N, C-alpha and C positions, 0 to 999 in steps of 0.2 A: 354151869350156867345154860339155860335154855335158849332156843334159837329167840323166842319172844323176848326174853330178859335182855339178851345181846342187842336186838334191835331197839328195844326201849332205851337202853344205855347210850346207845349211839345217837338216837334221836335227841336225847338230852344233851349229849355233848355238843352237837349241831346247834341246838336251839340256844344254848348258853354262849356259844362262841359269837352267834349273830346277834344275840341281845347286847353282849358287850361292845361288838363292834358298832351296832346301831346307836348305842349311848355315846361313845366317842365321836361318832359322824355327827350326831345332832348337837353336842354340847360344844364342839370345836376344840376346847383344850378342857381336860378333866383328870382328876387324880384317881389313883386306883381305889383310894378310901371313898371317893364319891361315887365311883362307879358302883362299888359293893353297895353303898346305901341306896343308890337309884334302882338298882335291878334286883335288891334283896338277895344276890348271891354271896356265897362266903368269900372272904378275902382269899382264901387260898385257891378257890375256883377261878377268881378275877386275876390273880397273880399268874397262874399257870397259862391261862388264856393269852393275856397280855405278852407273856414271854414269847409264846409261839409267834404271835402277830409281829413282835419286835424282830424276831429272827428271820421271819419272812419279808421284812420291810415294809408291810402294811401299815403299821403305825410309828410313831417315832416320839422320842421324849423332847419336849420343846421348852424346857424351863422348870421354874419352880413356883408354886402358889404361896398364898399368905399362910403364915404359920399360925396355928391355934395353941401354941405350946409345944415345945420340941423342934424336931427337925422339919423344915418346910418340905411340903409333899411335891414329888415330881409330877409334872403335867405331861399328859398324853394327847396327842393329835394324829389324826389320820395324814399319812403321807400320800398327799393327793395325786402325785405323779409317779407313785411306785408302781401303778397299774395304769394303763390307758385303755380306753374305751373306743370302739370303731361303731359310729352311728351312721345309719344310711337313710337317705329321704327318696325313695322311688315314686313319689307321688307328684312331682313337679314336672316341668316342661324339659328339665334336664336331670339326671341322675345325680344327686348330691351326696357327699360324705364328708365326715369330720373325725379327726382323732381328738377325743375329749378326756380331760382330767376326771378324776372322781368327785371333784366339786363342781363339774360342769362347765369347766373353761375349756373353751375351743382352742386347741393347740395347732392345728392344721386342717385346712380344707381342700377338698378337690371336687371336680366335677367331670361328668362324661356325657356327651351329646346322647340323647335317646334315640336309638336306632329305630328306623321304620320298616325294617325286614322282617319282622315277626319276633316271636318269643325267644327262639334260640339265640337271636342277635342280641337281645336285651340281657339275657343271661350272660353272654360272652362280655357285654359292657359292664356288667355288675362285677364280674371277675376282674376286669381291667381297673375298675375304680377301687375295689378292695386292695388289690396288689399296690396301687399308688399309695394308699393310706398306710398299710403295713410297713413299706418301705420308709415312710417318713417319720417313724419314731423308732427310738432304740429302748423304750420301756417296754416290760412284758405287757402283753395285751390280754385283757380279761375275757374279751369276746367281742362278737359282732352282734349289734342290735339293729333290727330293720324295721322301718315303717313303710308299709306297702299299701297302694290303693286296692280297693275291692273288698271282697268276702275273705277274711282270713281266719283259719282255724289256729288260734295262737297256741293252743295246747299241743297240737301235732307240728306246728311250724309248716303248715300247708296253705299255699295260696289257692283256695277254691275257685276264685274268678276274679281276674284283674284285666278288664277290657282293654285300657290303654296300653298294658304291656303284652297282651296276647298272651297270656298265661292262663291255664285251667287245670287244676288239680296237680298243680307243681308243688312237690315236696322240697320246698326252698331250704329248710333247716337242715334236711338230711344232706342234700347236695352240697351245701357250703360246710357242713361239718366234716364231710369226707374230704373236701378238697384242702381245707385250711387247718383241720385238726384243732378247731377252737369252738368253745360254746356259741351256739347261735340262737336267737330269739326273734320271732317275727310277730308284728301285730299290725292291724289297720293303721293308717298314718294319722287318723283323727284320733283314735284310742291312745296312740303314743303322745300326741299333742296334749291330751289331758294328763298323762303321766308327767310329762315335762312341766306343767303349770304345777301340778301337785309337788313336784320334787324341787324345781328351781324357781317356781314363779313367786309372784307377790303375796299369793295366797296359799303358799305351800303348806301341806299338812292340815289343810282345813278338811272337815269330814266329808262335805259334798261340794262337787262344783261341775259344771258344764263347760266344755270348750266346743265352740263351733267353729271349724276350719273351712274358709271359703277360699277356693281358688279355682282351678280348672273343674274341680267338682266341690261338693258341699257334704260335709260329714260332721258328726258330732261325737265327741268322746264323753264319757260320763265316769265320775268317780262318786260311788255312793257308799258312805260310811267308811271310807278310807280304802275301799276296793274298787279297782276298775271293773265296770261292767260291761261284758263282752255280748251279753244276750245268749240265748240257747244255741244259736247257730252261728255265733260269732259276727253276726251282722247288725248289732245294736247301733242306733246313731245314724242309719242311713236316711236322713231327712231330706237329703238332695232329691230324692225320688217320691217326695210326698207331693202330689198334686196341689197346686195353688191356684191354677187358672183353668177354669172349665173350658174345654175346646181350644186349649192353648197350643203352643209351637210342640212339634215332635222332638221328644228327647231321644238321646242316645240308648235309653234303656227301652224304648219301644212305645212309652206312654206319652200322653199329650199334657202339656202344661205343668210339668214338674218344677219344683223350686229351682233347679239348676238352669233351666231355660230362661229364668228371668233374673236370677241373682249371682250365678257364677261369674268369674272373670271373662270367660268367653262370651257371654251374654252381654256383659257390660261393655266389652271392647266392640261388639258388633253395633250396640246402641249407640256408643260414642262416635264411632265411624259415621254412622248415617247422620247423626246430629251435625258433626263437623263439616260433612258435605253441603249442609243446606245453611249454616251459620257461619259466614265469614268471620265474625267477631271471635269465634272460638279460637283459643290457642292451638287446638290440634288441626285447624282448618288447612294450614300450609302443609303441615305433615302428610295429611290424607292426600291433598291434591298433587302432592309430589310421588304418591304411590307408596309412601312409607308404611310398612306393616306394623299398626299399632301394638302396643303391649300394655299391660297394666302399669308397669313403670311409667310410661308415657302418660297414661290417664290420670294416675295418681298425682304426678308432678304438675300436669295442667291444672288440676284442682287446687293444688297447695299454691300454685303461682296466681290464683285468682280468677280462674275460668268458671264464671257463674253459670255458664250453659250447662254445665255437667250436673248441677245440683237437682234437677227434676229427675235425672235418671238415678242419682245417688238415693234420693228420697224414696222412690219407688223400690228400690233394692230394700232400703231399710224396712218399708212396710211389709214387703213380702216375708223378709225374716222375722220381723215381729210377729206376724200372724202365725208363722210355723212355730216359733218358739212359745207362743201363747200356751199351745198344748203341752208343752214340755214342763213350763213353770206350773200351769194348772194340775198336770199329773204328778210332779215330783215335789213342788215346793222347795226348789233349790235356790239359795240366795244369791250364788256366785255364778255368772254367766260370762265367759271370756270369749271375745272374738279374735280370731287368729287368721293367718293367711294374707295373701296379697290384697284382697278386698277390704281387710282390717285398716288398711293404710289411709282410707278416707277420714279416720278417726270420728270426731264428734258430728261431723256432716252426715255419717252414717248412723251413729249411735243415737242420735236424738230423734229421728223418725221412727227407728226400731223401737225405742223406749216408749213413744207415744202411742204406737201401734198396740205394743204390749199392754198399756194401760187400758186400751179400748177394748182388747179382745179377752181379757182375763179378770178374775175377782180382783178388785182394787186393793185389797188387804195383801194378796200375794204379790201383786205388781210393785207395790211399794216396798215390800221387802227384798225385791230382787234387784241386785247390781249388775248392770250390764257394762263390761269393761273392755278395752282393747288390750290385748296381749303385749307385754312388754319384752317377750322372748324373740320377737321379730322372725326372719326367715329361717332361723336355726331351730324352731320349735320342733320339727319332726326329728332332727338328728339329736338334739338334747333329750327328746323322749325316748329314742331308741337306746341312748346311754342310760337313761334312768331305768328302764327295763332290765337292762343288763345288771344294774346295781341291786335291783330288787331279786331278780332270779339267782343271780350267783353269789351275793354277798347278803342278802336278806335285809337291805337297807330300806325297804319299803315292803308292804304286804300285798303286792299284785300277783294274782293267781297265775 
């Protein structure tokens, strides 16, 4: 057998195994006969692979199906806690992590304060967080998935630049793989948010979707034809630094009037603080007067408690977002746009002006086809996406490069 023939045979073996596992994963409970029928693989190939997975504890027999004559078929299902996934969100005000099942169920959570002493201190805090998570589970760990802010080279596991973490050209995957002897995969936090929606969200497995994650920063993840789109340099979706206000406020990137200066959580908090100072009827007035440091939790809670003084701020945020997304919808014609992150907590109060602006700023036919929705995955969207990235890379359960 030549080297090429051996490589081809090994590739075929890996492909078949992943196809069988993905079929079991997608179907929930399925017989060997139905796997063979759906994958077009021989029953011998299916039985051999299933036997391996049963021995590894990766799948389990979960009962019998309906008989169509003869012995009822044995049903197979993924053993969802046979492996646990560690997902990290390094893009929030604190470093957050979770132990997650292979079905996307959060089994344990932990967080560590984001240090302010520089990149080395942040890396030490990441070690602390991972150590806590590893100690919390007795199941074998499939790997560590990470959603990080900034420009990420996902193929190399390299953080090219993450200003908030004080990291530049940091080989994060190499560092963590060496320390923990586990597979490690790293991607931009907005990109993994898109993976989370594609894998675990309401519109899972739709061919095309966009996720706009709005928090301290604003970023966008895109799934195009079932594949995550990174861009040539890993920076696809950096809409937070698209200028939407001429001669506007100075942004941390050095430009003026970026979307982040008017629509990020920090911008909203600043506007809400100023408003509350001048409007005693605001539910935030007492907090601001007492010197309380406002958070997005405070602002969103005040809105849902009926504080109408916040609506002009929310409406303006929606309009700016709608203007930015008009270019996305007009260019890509994607029907599913999902708003995630802390700012998404405003719900319809944000989505309505966003939709209205989108209708004004793009072709009517495209705008009417586009569904703008709030994510249902909540604050766990990045950790879930990091786990989904692991499922794709290590088990082939999705097709992200």
